[in-house]
Biopython code that builds the backbone (N, CA, C, O; Angstrom):
import numpy as np
from Bio.PDB.StructureBuilder import StructureBuilder

atoms = [
    (1, "MET", "N", (44.191, 7.611, -162.306)),
    (1, "MET", "CA", (44.784, 6.493, -161.615)),
    (1, "MET", "C", (46.314, 6.578, -161.675)),
    (1, "MET", "O", (46.990, 6.425, -160.658)),
    (2, "PHE", "N", (46.845, 6.819, -162.863)),
    (2, "PHE", "CA", (48.297, 6.927, -163.014)),
    (2, "PHE", "C", (48.857, 8.087, -162.206)),
    (2, "PHE", "O", (49.906, 7.959, -161.574)),
    (3, "PHE", "N", (48.150, 9.236, -162.227)),
    (3, "PHE", "CA", (48.656, 10.419, -161.535)),
    (3, "PHE", "C", (48.652, 10.236, -160.025)),
    (3, "PHE", "O", (49.501, 10.812, -159.344)),
    (4, "ALA", "N", (47.740, 9.464, -159.489)),
    (4, "ALA", "CA", (47.716, 9.215, -158.048)),
    (4, "ALA", "C", (48.984, 8.469, -157.619)),
    (4, "ALA", "O", (49.561, 8.779, -156.577)),
    (5, "GLY", "N", (49.412, 7.506, -158.402)),
    (5, "GLY", "CA", (50.649, 6.780, -158.112)),
    (5, "GLY", "C", (51.864, 7.675, -158.256)),
    (5, "GLY", "O", (52.811, 7.578, -157.475)),
    (6, "PHE", "N", (51.837, 8.554, -159.260)),
    (6, "PHE", "CA", (52.941, 9.492, -159.469)),
    (6, "PHE", "C", (53.039, 10.453, -158.302)),
    (6, "PHE", "O", (54.139, 10.735, -157.827)),
    (7, "ASP", "N", (51.912, 10.962, -157.832)),
    (7, "ASP", "CA", (51.922, 11.869, -156.683)),
    (7, "ASP", "C", (52.499, 11.194, -155.451)),
    (7, "ASP", "O", (53.270, 11.804, -154.710)),
    (8, "LEU", "N", (52.137, 9.958, -155.232)),
    (8, "LEU", "CA", (52.653, 9.218, -154.086)),
    (8, "LEU", "C", (54.164, 9.009, -154.228)),
    (8, "LEU", "O", (54.912, 9.204, -153.269)),
    (9, "LEU", "N", (54.606, 8.617, -155.410)),
    (9, "LEU", "CA", (56.027, 8.405, -155.664)),
    (9, "LEU", "C", (56.804, 9.706, -155.491)),
    (9, "LEU", "O", (57.868, 9.717, -154.872)),
    (10, "PHE", "N", (56.279, 10.796, -156.033)),
    (10, "PHE", "CA", (56.947, 12.092, -155.924)),
    (10, "PHE", "C", (57.017, 12.546, -154.471)),
    (10, "PHE", "O", (58.042, 13.066, -154.030)),
    (11, "SER", "N", (55.931, 12.351, -153.727)),
    (11, "SER", "CA", (55.909, 12.794, -152.329)),
    (11, "SER", "C", (56.876, 11.992, -151.468)),
    (11, "SER", "O", (57.246, 12.446, -150.385)),
    (12, "ILE", "N", (57.292, 10.819, -151.916)),
    (12, "ILE", "CA", (58.271, 10.016, -151.175)),
    (12, "ILE", "C", (59.694, 10.318, -151.649)),
    (12, "ILE", "O", (60.592, 10.511, -150.829)),
    (13, "LEU", "N", (59.902, 10.360, -152.961)),
    (13, "LEU", "CA", (61.254, 10.519, -153.499)),
    (13, "LEU", "C", (61.796, 11.937, -153.368)),
    (13, "LEU", "O", (62.993, 12.107, -153.134)),
    (14, "PHE", "N", (60.972, 12.939, -153.509)),
    (14, "PHE", "CA", (61.473, 14.308, -153.455)),
    (14, "PHE", "C", (62.107, 14.629, -152.102)),
    (14, "PHE", "O", (63.220, 15.155, -152.082)),
    (15, "PRO", "N", (61.465, 14.343, -150.981)),
    (15, "PRO", "CA", (62.122, 14.636, -149.697)),
    (15, "PRO", "C", (63.406, 13.831, -149.496)),
    (15, "PRO", "O", (64.372, 14.336, -148.924)),
    (16, "ILE", "N", (63.418, 12.586, -149.964)),
    (16, "ILE", "CA", (64.632, 11.780, -149.824)),
    (16, "ILE", "C", (65.766, 12.377, -150.652)),
    (16, "ILE", "O", (66.887, 12.508, -150.158)),
    (17, "LEU", "N", (65.494, 12.735, -151.886)),
    (17, "LEU", "CA", (66.504, 13.340, -152.741)),
    (17, "LEU", "C", (66.979, 14.668, -152.173)),
    (17, "LEU", "O", (68.173, 14.966, -152.195)),
    (18, "PHE", "N", (66.053, 15.461, -151.667)),
    (18, "PHE", "CA", (66.403, 16.748, -151.061)),
    (18, "PHE", "C", (67.343, 16.538, -149.874)),
    (18, "PHE", "O", (68.339, 17.250, -149.744)),
    (19, "LEU", "N", (67.042, 15.575, -149.014)),
    (19, "LEU", "CA", (67.885, 15.317, -147.847)),
    (19, "LEU", "C", (69.257, 14.775, -148.244)),
    (19, "LEU", "O", (70.253, 15.096, -147.595)),
    (20, "VAL", "N", (69.328, 13.966, -149.289)),
    (20, "VAL", "CA", (70.616, 13.456, -149.764)),
    (20, "VAL", "C", (71.487, 14.606, -150.274)),
    (20, "VAL", "O", (72.667, 14.682, -149.931)),
    (21, "VAL", "N", (70.924, 15.497, -151.084)),
    (21, "VAL", "CA", (71.684, 16.636, -151.610)),
    (21, "VAL", "C", (72.105, 17.554, -150.470)),
    (21, "VAL", "O", (73.253, 17.995, -150.426)),
    (22, "LEU", "N", (71.204, 17.843, -149.563)),
    (22, "LEU", "CA", (71.530, 18.677, -148.405)),
    (22, "LEU", "C", (72.637, 18.030, -147.576)),
    (22, "LEU", "O", (73.545, 18.724, -147.118)),
    (23, "GLY", "N", (72.578, 16.718, -147.375)),
    (23, "GLY", "CA", (73.617, 16.006, -146.631)),
    (23, "GLY", "C", (74.972, 16.106, -147.307)),
    (23, "GLY", "O", (75.987, 16.271, -146.631)),
    (24, "MET", "N", (75.007, 16.010, -148.634)),
    (24, "MET", "CA", (76.274, 16.125, -149.363)),
    (24, "MET", "C", (76.856, 17.522, -149.228)),
    (24, "MET", "O", (78.066, 17.675, -149.060)),
    (25, "ILE", "N", (76.014, 18.537, -149.299)),
    (25, "ILE", "CA", (76.488, 19.917, -149.151)),
    (25, "ILE", "C", (77.031, 20.134, -147.740)),
    (25, "ILE", "O", (78.106, 20.711, -147.572)),
    (26, "LEU", "N", (76.305, 19.680, -146.736)),
    (26, "LEU", "CA", (76.764, 19.833, -145.351)),
    (26, "LEU", "C", (78.059, 19.065, -145.101)),
    (26, "LEU", "O", (78.935, 19.549, -144.385)),
    (27, "TYR", "N", (78.187, 17.884, -145.676)),
    (27, "TYR", "CA", (79.404, 17.089, -145.530)),
    (27, "TYR", "C", (80.613, 17.853, -146.099)),
    (27, "TYR", "O", (81.676, 17.880, -145.479)),
    (28, "ALA", "N", (80.450, 18.466, -147.266)),
    (28, "ALA", "CA", (81.539, 19.232, -147.882)),
    (28, "ALA", "C", (81.894, 20.449, -147.036)),
    (28, "ALA", "O", (83.073, 20.736, -146.829)),
    (29, "ILE", "N", (80.891, 21.164, -146.548)),
    (29, "ILE", "CA", (81.143, 22.357, -145.724)),
    (29, "ILE", "C", (81.850, 21.973, -144.429)),
    (29, "ILE", "O", (82.822, 22.621, -144.040)),
    (30, "ILE", "N", (81.376, 20.936, -143.765)),
    (30, "ILE", "CA", (81.978, 20.504, -142.497)),
    (30, "ILE", "C", (83.410, 20.016, -142.724)),
    (30, "ILE", "O", (84.286, 20.280, -141.900)),
    (31, "GLY", "N", (83.656, 19.316, -143.818)),
    (31, "GLY", "CA", (85.014, 18.867, -144.138)),
    (31, "GLY", "C", (85.964, 20.026, -144.350)),
    (31, "GLY", "O", (87.104, 19.988, -143.886)),
    (32, "ASN", "N", (85.504, 21.070, -145.055)),
    (32, "ASN", "CA", (86.351, 22.248, -145.278)),
    (32, "ASN", "C", (86.626, 22.996, -143.983)),
    (32, "ASN", "O", (87.742, 23.467, -143.766)),
    (33, "ILE", "N", (85.621, 23.112, -143.120)),
    (33, "ILE", "CA", (85.824, 23.777, -141.827)),
    (33, "ILE", "C", (86.788, 22.972, -140.968)),
    (33, "ILE", "O", (87.633, 23.548, -140.283)),
    (34, "ARG", "N", (86.673, 21.657, -140.995)),
    (34, "ARG", "CA", (87.569, 20.792, -140.216)),
    (34, "ARG", "C", (89.018, 20.960, -140.687)),
    (34, "ARG", "O", (89.923, 21.063, -139.859)),
    (35, "THR", "N", (89.250, 20.988, -142.008)),
    (35, "THR", "CA", (90.605, 21.177, -142.542)),
    (35, "THR", "C", (91.147, 22.548, -142.166)),
    (35, "THR", "O", (92.307, 22.668, -141.772)),
    (36, "TRP", "N", (90.319, 23.584, -142.284)),
    (36, "TRP", "CA", (90.728, 24.948, -141.928)),
    (36, "TRP", "C", (91.122, 25.011, -140.453)),
    (36, "TRP", "O", (92.145, 25.602, -140.105)),
    (37, "ASN", "N", (90.316, 24.407, -139.596)),
    (37, "ASN", "CA", (90.586, 24.415, -138.158)),
    (37, "ASN", "C", (91.860, 23.640, -137.837)),
    (37, "ASN", "O", (92.661, 24.079, -137.011)),
    (38, "LYS", "N", (92.054, 22.485, -138.486)),
    (38, "LYS", "CA", (93.267, 21.685, -138.261)),
    (38, "LYS", "C", (94.506, 22.469, -138.680)),
    (38, "LYS", "O", (95.514, 22.455, -137.973)),
    (39, "ASN", "N", (94.443, 23.150, -139.822)),
    (39, "ASN", "CA", (95.573, 23.962, -140.267)),
    (39, "ASN", "C", (95.869, 25.081, -139.280)),
    (39, "ASN", "O", (97.033, 25.347, -138.982)),
    (40, "ASN", "N", (94.832, 25.742, -138.768)),
    (40, "ASN", "CA", (95.036, 26.834, -137.831)),
    (40, "ASN", "C", (95.676, 26.362, -136.529)),
    (40, "ASN", "O", (96.401, 27.128, -135.894)),
    (41, "HIS", "N", (95.427, 25.127, -136.120)),
    (41, "HIS", "CA", (95.993, 24.609, -134.883)),
    (41, "HIS", "C", (97.333, 23.901, -135.093)),
    (41, "HIS", "O", (97.955, 23.461, -134.126)),
    (42, "SER", "N", (97.781, 23.786, -136.344)),
    (42, "SER", "CA", (99.077, 23.161, -136.631)),
    (42, "SER", "C", (100.175, 24.195, -136.471)),
    (42, "SER", "O", (99.942, 25.385, -136.683)),
    (43, "PRO", "N", (101.378, 23.752, -136.097)),
    (43, "PRO", "CA", (102.490, 24.712, -135.978)),
    (43, "PRO", "C", (102.960, 25.175, -137.351)),
    (43, "PRO", "O", (102.866, 24.449, -138.341)),
    (44, "ARG", "N", (103.461, 26.386, -137.383)),
    (44, "ARG", "CA", (104.090, 26.888, -138.614)),
    (44, "ARG", "C", (105.509, 26.334, -138.661)),
    (44, "ARG", "O", (106.304, 26.560, -137.749)),
    (45, "LEU", "N", (105.819, 25.604, -139.736)),
    (45, "LEU", "CA", (107.125, 24.964, -139.853)),
    (45, "LEU", "C", (107.870, 25.495, -141.063)),
    (45, "LEU", "O", (107.272, 25.816, -142.090)),
    (46, "THR", "N", (109.183, 25.581, -140.924)),
    (46, "THR", "CA", (110.054, 25.911, -142.042)),
    (46, "THR", "C", (111.121, 24.834, -142.092)),
    (46, "THR", "O", (111.896, 24.674, -141.149)),
    (47, "VAL", "N", (111.164, 24.091, -143.200)),
    (47, "VAL", "CA", (112.071, 22.949, -143.326)),
    (47, "VAL", "C", (112.782, 23.000, -144.677)),
    (47, "VAL", "O", (112.246, 23.544, -145.643)),
    (48, "PRO", "N", (113.992, 22.432, -144.745)),
    (48, "PRO", "CA", (114.655, 22.315, -146.049)),
    (48, "PRO", "C", (113.851, 21.373, -146.951)),
    (48, "PRO", "O", (113.397, 20.316, -146.512)),
    (49, "ALA", "N", (113.682, 21.768, -148.213)),
    (49, "ALA", "CA", (112.884, 20.959, -149.133)),
    (49, "ALA", "C", (113.330, 21.189, -150.564)),
    (49, "ALA", "O", (114.017, 22.160, -150.880)),
    (50, "THR", "N", (112.914, 20.258, -151.424)),
    (50, "THR", "CA", (113.191, 20.339, -152.860)),
    (50, "THR", "C", (111.870, 20.244, -153.607)),
    (50, "THR", "O", (111.003, 19.445, -153.253)),
    (51, "VAL", "N", (111.719, 21.063, -154.641)),
    (51, "VAL", "CA", (110.538, 20.966, -155.505)),
    (51, "VAL", "C", (110.752, 19.764, -156.420)),
    (51, "VAL", "O", (111.714, 19.717, -157.186)),
    (52, "VAL", "N", (109.839, 18.788, -156.331)),
    (52, "VAL", "CA", (110.023, 17.570, -157.142)),
    (52, "VAL", "C", (108.994, 17.439, -158.263)),
    (52, "VAL", "O", (109.230, 16.703, -159.221)),
    (53, "ALA", "N", (107.864, 18.131, -158.169)),
    (53, "ALA", "CA", (106.851, 18.029, -159.226)),
    (53, "ALA", "C", (105.899, 19.215, -159.158)),
    (53, "ALA", "O", (105.735, 19.846, -158.113)),
    (54, "LYS", "N", (105.281, 19.498, -160.286)),
    (54, "LYS", "CA", (104.265, 20.550, -160.389)),
    (54, "LYS", "C", (103.135, 20.024, -161.258)),
    (54, "LYS", "O", (103.365, 19.269, -162.203)),
    (55, "ARG", "N", (101.902, 20.431, -160.932)),
    (55, "ARG", "CA", (100.775, 20.063, -161.788)),
    (55, "ARG", "C", (99.670, 21.088, -161.633)),
    (55, "ARG", "O", (99.648, 21.865, -160.678)),
    (56, "THR", "N", (98.752, 21.076, -162.590)),
    (56, "THR", "CA", (97.589, 21.960, -162.545)),
    (56, "THR", "C", (96.331, 21.129, -162.712)),
    (56, "THR", "O", (96.358, 20.020, -163.245)),
    (57, "GLU", "N", (95.234, 21.691, -162.244)),
    (57, "GLU", "CA", (93.914, 21.080, -162.441)),
    (57, "GLU", "C", (92.991, 22.186, -162.940)),
    (57, "GLU", "O", (92.783, 23.189, -162.257)),
    (58, "VAL", "N", (92.446, 21.994, -164.124)),
    (58, "VAL", "CA", (91.569, 22.999, -164.728)),
    (58, "VAL", "C", (90.138, 22.499, -164.668)),
    (58, "VAL", "O", (89.850, 21.371, -165.069)),
    (59, "SER", "N", (89.233, 23.344, -164.163)),
    (59, "SER", "CA", (87.814, 22.987, -164.136)),
    (59, "SER", "C", (87.024, 24.054, -164.867)),
    (59, "SER", "O", (87.357, 25.238, -164.812)),
    (60, "HIS", "N", (85.983, 23.630, -165.547)),
    (60, "HIS", "CA", (85.133, 24.525, -166.325)),
    (60, "HIS", "C", (83.745, 24.553, -165.711)),
    (60, "HIS", "O", (83.204, 23.516, -165.329)),
    (61, "HIS", "N", (83.171, 25.747, -165.618)),
    (61, "HIS", "CA", (81.819, 25.895, -165.091)),
    (61, "HIS", "C", (81.004, 26.705, -166.095)),
    (61, "HIS", "O", (81.388, 27.815, -166.466)),
    (62, "HIS", "N", (79.890, 26.148, -166.528)),
    (62, "HIS", "CA", (79.008, 26.823, -167.470)),
    (62, "HIS", "C", (77.879, 27.479, -166.679)),
    (62, "HIS", "O", (77.210, 26.828, -165.876)),
    (63, "THR", "N", (77.672, 28.791, -166.919)),
    (63, "THR", "CA", (76.599, 29.488, -166.214)),
    (63, "THR", "C", (75.337, 29.581, -167.060)),
    (63, "THR", "O", (74.230, 29.552, -166.523)),
    (64, "ASP", "N", (75.489, 29.692, -168.353)),
    (64, "ASP", "CA", (74.352, 29.663, -169.278)),
    (64, "ASP", "C", (74.896, 29.320, -170.657)),
    (64, "ASP", "O", (76.020, 28.831, -170.769)),
    (65, "ASN", "N", (74.140, 29.562, -171.682)),
    (65, "ASN", "CA", (74.581, 29.176, -173.026)),
    (65, "ASN", "C", (75.775, 29.970, -173.530)),
    (65, "ASN", "O", (76.478, 29.512, -174.431)),
    (66, "THR", "N", (76.021, 31.158, -172.966)),
    (66, "THR", "CA", (77.087, 32.003, -173.492)),
    (66, "THR", "C", (78.258, 32.192, -172.532)),
    (66, "THR", "O", (79.320, 32.653, -172.952)),
    (67, "MET", "N", (78.095, 31.850, -171.259)),
    (67, "MET", "CA", (79.145, 32.113, -170.278)),
    (67, "MET", "C", (79.801, 30.811, -169.828)),
    (67, "MET", "O", (79.123, 29.836, -169.505)),
    (68, "MET", "N", (81.138, 30.817, -169.813)),
    (68, "MET", "CA", (81.881, 29.693, -169.276)),
    (68, "MET", "C", (83.026, 30.252, -168.444)),
    (68, "MET", "O", (83.766, 31.121, -168.904)),
    (69, "HIS", "N", (83.170, 29.759, -167.230)),
    (69, "HIS", "CA", (84.256, 30.181, -166.362)),
    (69, "HIS", "C", (85.232, 29.027, -166.220)),
    (69, "HIS", "O", (84.832, 27.872, -166.074)),
    (70, "THR", "N", (86.511, 29.352, -166.263)),
    (70, "THR", "CA", (87.548, 28.354, -166.095)),
    (70, "THR", "C", (88.344, 28.690, -164.854)),
    (70, "THR", "O", (88.755, 29.835, -164.664)),
    (71, "PHE", "N", (88.566, 27.691, -164.002)),
    (71, "PHE", "CA", (89.338, 27.866, -162.785)),
    (71, "PHE", "C", (90.516, 26.908, -162.826)),
    (71, "PHE", "O", (90.362, 25.734, -163.164)),
    (72, "THR", "N", (91.701, 27.418, -162.479)),
    (72, "THR", "CA", (92.897, 26.589, -162.452)),
    (72, "THR", "C", (93.409, 26.519, -161.023)),
    (72, "THR", "O", (93.576, 27.544, -160.361)),
    (73, "THR", "N", (93.658, 25.299, -160.551)),
    (73, "THR", "CA", (94.261, 25.089, -159.243)),
    (73, "THR", "C", (95.681, 24.601, -159.482)),
    (73, "THR", "O", (95.911, 23.713, -160.303)),
    (74, "TYR", "N", (96.630, 25.186, -158.760)),
    (74, "TYR", "CA", (98.044, 24.879, -158.944)),
    (74, "TYR", "C", (98.559, 24.077, -157.756)),
    (74, "TYR", "O", (98.311, 24.430, -156.603)),
    (75, "TYR", "N", (99.277, 22.997, -158.044)),
    (75, "TYR", "CA", (99.832, 22.131, -157.005)),
    (75, "TYR", "C", (101.333, 21.992, -157.202)),
    (75, "TYR", "O", (101.815, 21.907, -158.332)),
    (76, "VAL", "N", (102.071, 21.971, -156.093)),
    (76, "VAL", "CA", (103.517, 21.736, -156.123)),
    (76, "VAL", "C", (103.823, 20.645, -155.098)),
    (76, "VAL", "O", (103.331, 20.690, -153.971)),
    (77, "THR", "N", (104.638, 19.665, -155.494)),
    (77, "THR", "CA", (105.053, 18.606, -154.585)),
    (77, "THR", "C", (106.467, 18.899, -154.109)),
    (77, "THR", "O", (107.380, 19.106, -154.908)),
    (78, "PHE", "N", (106.628, 18.912, -152.791)),
    (78, "PHE", "CA", (107.922, 19.164, -152.163)),
    (78, "PHE", "C", (108.394, 17.881, -151.495)),
    (78, "PHE", "O", (107.592, 17.105, -150.974)),
    (79, "GLN", "N", (109.722, 17.665, -151.518)),
    (79, "GLN", "CA", (110.307, 16.548, -150.787)),
    (79, "GLN", "C", (111.206, 17.117, -149.703)),
    (79, "GLN", "O", (112.096, 17.921, -149.979)),
    (80, "VAL", "N", (110.967, 16.694, -148.467)),
    (80, "VAL", "CA", (111.766, 17.174, -147.335)),
    (80, "VAL", "C", (112.934, 16.223, -147.102)),
    (80, "VAL", "O", (113.032, 15.176, -147.741)),
    (81, "GLU", "N", (113.822, 16.601, -146.174)),
    (81, "GLU", "CA", (115.054, 15.831, -145.959)),
    (81, "GLU", "C", (114.801, 14.374, -145.586)),
    (81, "GLU", "O", (115.598, 13.505, -145.939)),
    (82, "SER", "N", (113.715, 14.092, -144.884)),
    (82, "SER", "CA", (113.411, 12.715, -144.464)),
    (82, "SER", "C", (112.976, 11.831, -145.629)),
    (82, "SER", "O", (112.864, 10.615, -145.477)),
    (83, "GLY", "N", (112.729, 12.438, -146.794)),
    (83, "GLY", "CA", (112.267, 11.689, -147.961)),
    (83, "GLY", "C", (110.761, 11.748, -148.138)),
    (83, "GLY", "O", (110.242, 11.308, -149.164)),
    (84, "ASP", "N", (110.043, 12.293, -147.141)),
    (84, "ASP", "CA", (108.590, 12.441, -147.258)),
    (84, "ASP", "C", (108.257, 13.497, -148.296)),
    (84, "ASP", "O", (108.979, 14.479, -148.467)),
    (85, "ARG", "N", (107.155, 13.274, -148.980)),
    (85, "ARG", "CA", (106.690, 14.242, -149.980)),
    (85, "ARG", "C", (105.341, 14.787, -149.571)),
    (85, "ARG", "O", (104.523, 14.079, -148.983)),
    (86, "MET", "N", (105.111, 16.052, -149.886)),
    (86, "MET", "CA", (103.807, 16.662, -149.630)),
    (86, "MET", "C", (103.426, 17.540, -150.806)),
    (86, "MET", "O", (104.231, 18.319, -151.317)),
    (87, "GLU", "N", (102.175, 17.395, -151.221)),
    (87, "GLU", "CA", (101.651, 18.211, -152.310)),
    (87, "GLU", "C", (100.809, 19.319, -151.697)),
    (87, "GLU", "O", (99.861, 19.058, -150.956)),
    (88, "LEU", "N", (101.168, 20.560, -152.016)),
    (88, "LEU", "CA", (100.479, 21.711, -151.454)),
    (88, "LEU", "C", (99.888, 22.557, -152.581)),
    (88, "LEU", "O", (100.453, 22.645, -153.671)),
    (89, "THR", "N", (98.757, 23.167, -152.303)),
    (89, "THR", "CA", (98.133, 24.086, -153.252)),
    (89, "THR", "C", (98.820, 25.435, -153.135)),
    (89, "THR", "O", (99.001, 25.946, -152.030)),
    (90, "VAL", "N", (99.203, 26.016, -154.264)),
    (90, "VAL", "CA", (99.846, 27.336, -154.286)),
    (90, "VAL", "C", (99.083, 28.236, -155.249)),
    (90, "VAL", "O", (98.303, 27.755, -156.071)),
    (91, "ASP", "N", (99.313, 29.558, -155.144)),
    (91, "ASP", "CA", (98.649, 30.443, -156.108)),
    (91, "ASP", "C", (99.463, 30.489, -157.398)),
    (91, "ASP", "O", (100.603, 30.027, -157.447)),
    (92, "GLY", "N", (98.862, 31.049, -158.430)),
    (92, "GLY", "CA", (99.459, 31.024, -159.763)),
    (92, "GLY", "C", (100.806, 31.705, -159.855)),
    (92, "GLY", "O", (101.687, 31.227, -160.570)),
    (93, "SER", "N", (100.993, 32.820, -159.140)),
    (93, "SER", "CA", (102.268, 33.540, -159.219)),
    (93, "SER", "C", (103.387, 32.727, -158.567)),
    (93, "SER", "O", (104.506, 32.704, -159.077)),
    (94, "GLU", "N", (103.099, 32.058, -157.442)),
    (94, "GLU", "CA", (104.099, 31.193, -156.807)),
    (94, "GLU", "C", (104.421, 30.007, -157.715)),
    (94, "GLU", "O", (105.582, 29.621, -157.853)),
    (95, "TYR", "N", (103.389, 29.435, -158.329)),
    (95, "TYR", "CA", (103.564, 28.290, -159.212)),
    (95, "TYR", "C", (104.519, 28.654, -160.361)),
    (95, "TYR", "O", (105.399, 27.872, -160.719)),
    (96, "GLY", "N", (104.332, 29.834, -160.921)),
    (96, "GLY", "CA", (105.173, 30.259, -162.029)),
    (96, "GLY", "C", (106.620, 30.499, -161.635)),
    (96, "GLY", "O", (107.518, 30.360, -162.466)),
    (97, "MET", "N", (106.861, 30.857, -160.376)),
    (97, "MET", "CA", (108.216, 31.149, -159.920)),
    (97, "MET", "C", (108.983, 29.902, -159.474)),
    (97, "MET", "O", (110.210, 29.931, -159.377)),
    (98, "LEU", "N", (108.265, 28.810, -159.203)),
    (98, "LEU", "CA", (108.923, 27.586, -158.747)),
    (98, "LEU", "C", (109.279, 26.697, -159.932)),
    (98, "LEU", "O", (108.509, 26.562, -160.883)),
    (99, "VAL", "N", (110.451, 26.100, -159.854)),
    (99, "VAL", "CA", (110.932, 25.207, -160.913)),
    (99, "VAL", "C", (111.281, 23.871, -160.268)),
    (99, "VAL", "O", (111.824, 23.832, -159.164)),
    (100, "GLU", "N", (110.969, 22.777, -160.960)),
    (100, "GLU", "CA", (111.340, 21.465, -160.432)),
    (100, "GLU", "C", (112.840, 21.426, -160.188)),
    (100, "GLU", "O", (113.622, 21.933, -160.992)),
    (101, "SER", "N", (113.232, 20.830, -159.089)),
    (101, "SER", "CA", (114.602, 20.697, -158.577)),
    (101, "SER", "C", (115.086, 21.937, -157.841)),
    (101, "SER", "O", (116.250, 21.979, -157.443)),
    (102, "ASP", "N", (114.242, 22.953, -157.639)),
    (102, "ASP", "CA", (114.602, 24.077, -156.768)),
    (102, "ASP", "C", (114.827, 23.548, -155.355)),
    (102, "ASP", "O", (114.084, 22.693, -154.874)),
    (103, "ILE", "N", (115.855, 24.064, -154.703)),
    (103, "ILE", "CA", (116.169, 23.681, -153.328)),
    (103, "ILE", "C", (116.064, 24.924, -152.466)),
    (103, "ILE", "O", (116.530, 25.997, -152.849)),
    (104, "GLY", "N", (115.446, 24.774, -151.290)),
    (104, "GLY", "CA", (115.307, 25.919, -150.410)),
    (104, "GLY", "C", (114.586, 25.561, -149.131)),
    (104, "GLY", "O", (114.581, 24.405, -148.706)),
    (105, "LYS", "N", (113.978, 26.562, -148.522)),
    (105, "LYS", "CA", (113.251, 26.387, -147.262)),
    (105, "LYS", "C", (111.760, 26.525, -147.520)),
    (105, "LYS", "O", (111.296, 27.558, -148.003)),
    (106, "LEU", "N", (111.006, 25.469, -147.194)),
    (106, "LEU", "CA", (109.553, 25.445, -147.350)),
    (106, "LEU", "C", (108.908, 25.833, -146.028)),
    (106, "LEU", "O", (109.243, 25.280, -144.981)),
    (107, "SER", "N", (107.981, 26.786, -146.078)),
    (107, "SER", "CA", (107.200, 27.168, -144.898)),
    (107, "SER", "C", (105.760, 26.729, -145.136)),
    (107, "SER", "O", (105.171, 27.021, -146.176)),
    (108, "PHE", "N", (105.200, 26.015, -144.141)),
    (108, "PHE", "CA", (103.827, 25.543, -144.270)),
    (108, "PHE", "C", (103.198, 25.407, -142.889)),
    (108, "PHE", "O", (103.889, 25.372, -141.871)),
    (109, "GLN", "N", (101.893, 25.333, -142.882)),
    (109, "GLN", "CA", (101.133, 25.146, -141.646)),
    (109, "GLN", "C", (100.046, 24.113, -141.941)),
    (109, "GLN", "O", (99.041, 24.434, -142.575)),
    (110, "GLY", "N", (100.241, 22.887, -141.488)),
    (110, "GLY", "CA", (99.310, 21.813, -141.832)),
    (110, "GLY", "C", (99.397, 21.527, -143.319)),
    (110, "GLY", "O", (100.454, 21.146, -143.821)),
    (111, "THR", "N", (98.285, 21.709, -144.027)),
    (111, "THR", "CA", (98.279, 21.541, -145.487)),
    (111, "THR", "C", (98.286, 22.891, -146.198)),
    (111, "THR", "O", (98.061, 22.948, -147.407)),
    (112, "ARG", "N", (98.538, 23.967, -145.479)),
    (112, "ARG", "CA", (98.515, 25.325, -146.026)),
    (112, "ARG", "C", (99.929, 25.768, -146.383)),
    (112, "ARG", "O", (100.809, 25.816, -145.524)),
    (113, "TYR", "N", (100.138, 26.089, -147.648)),
    (113, "TYR", "CA", (101.432, 26.586, -148.138)),
    (113, "TYR", "C", (101.613, 28.026, -147.678)),
    (113, "TYR", "O", (100.717, 28.853, -147.846)),
    (114, "LEU", "N", (102.793, 28.332, -147.088)),
    (114, "LEU", "CA", (103.069, 29.700, -146.643)),
    (114, "LEU", "C", (104.159, 30.375, -147.464)),
    (114, "LEU", "O", (104.177, 31.601, -147.570)),
    (115, "GLY", "N", (105.069, 29.597, -148.049)),
    (115, "GLY", "CA", (106.114, 30.205, -148.863)),
    (115, "GLY", "C", (107.279, 29.270, -149.090)),
    (115, "GLY", "O", (107.387, 28.218, -148.460)),
    (116, "PHE", "N", (108.158, 29.675, -150.011)),
    (116, "PHE", "CA", (109.356, 28.902, -150.332)),
    (116, "PHE", "C", (110.475, 29.882, -150.627)),
    (116, "PHE", "O", (110.337, 30.743, -151.495)),
    (117, "GLN", "N", (111.585, 29.756, -149.907)),
    (117, "GLN", "CA", (112.775, 30.607, -150.115)),
    (117, "GLN", "C", (113.866, 29.752, -150.716)),
    (117, "GLN", "O", (114.298, 28.776, -150.104)),
    (118, "ARG", "N", (114.321, 30.110, -151.918)),
    (118, "ARG", "CA", (115.417, 29.367, -152.547)),
    (118, "ARG", "C", (116.722, 29.625, -151.812)),
    (118, "ARG", "O", (116.939, 30.695, -151.244)),
    (119, "ASN", "N", (117.600, 28.599, -151.838)),
    (119, "ASN", "CA", (118.946, 28.765, -151.263)),
    (119, "ASN", "C", (119.802, 29.563, -152.219)),
    (119, "ASN", "O", (120.972, 29.819, -151.934)),
]
sb = StructureBuilder()
sb.init_structure("model")
sb.init_model(0)
sb.init_chain("A")
sb.init_seg("    ")
for serial, (resi, resn, name, xyz) in enumerate(atoms, 1):
    if name == "N":
        sb.init_residue(resn, " ", resi, " ")
    sb.init_atom(name, np.array(xyz, "f"), 0.0, 1.0, " ", f" {name:<3s}", serial, name[0])
structure = sb.get_structure()
C-alpha cells in the first residue's frame, strides 16, 4: 500500500524536477549565447579610462574525495571620462599588470575586455 503511493508520487515529481533542472540549464546556455551575440554586435571602443578597483572571485569544485579544482575569475573596474564605471572580466596576466589608479586607454566591445594601454 505504501509503495503504491510512493510510485505515484515519484512518477509525478521526477518528471517535474527533471524539467525544472533542464529549464535552468537551458536558461543559462541561452543567456550566455545572448551575451556573446550582443558583444559581437557591439562596436569596438577605445576610451580614456582609469583603473579604480580590482577584485577576484574564487570557486572550488570537488570531483571526488581526493580531487578539488579551484577557479579564479579576475575583475577590474574602470572609470571613463564621463564618470561611468564598468567592471570587466580580465585574464590573470592582465589583472597582475594593472594597478589601481592606472590611467590609459581602455579597449572593449560590449562587456568584453580587449585591452588597456597605459599613458
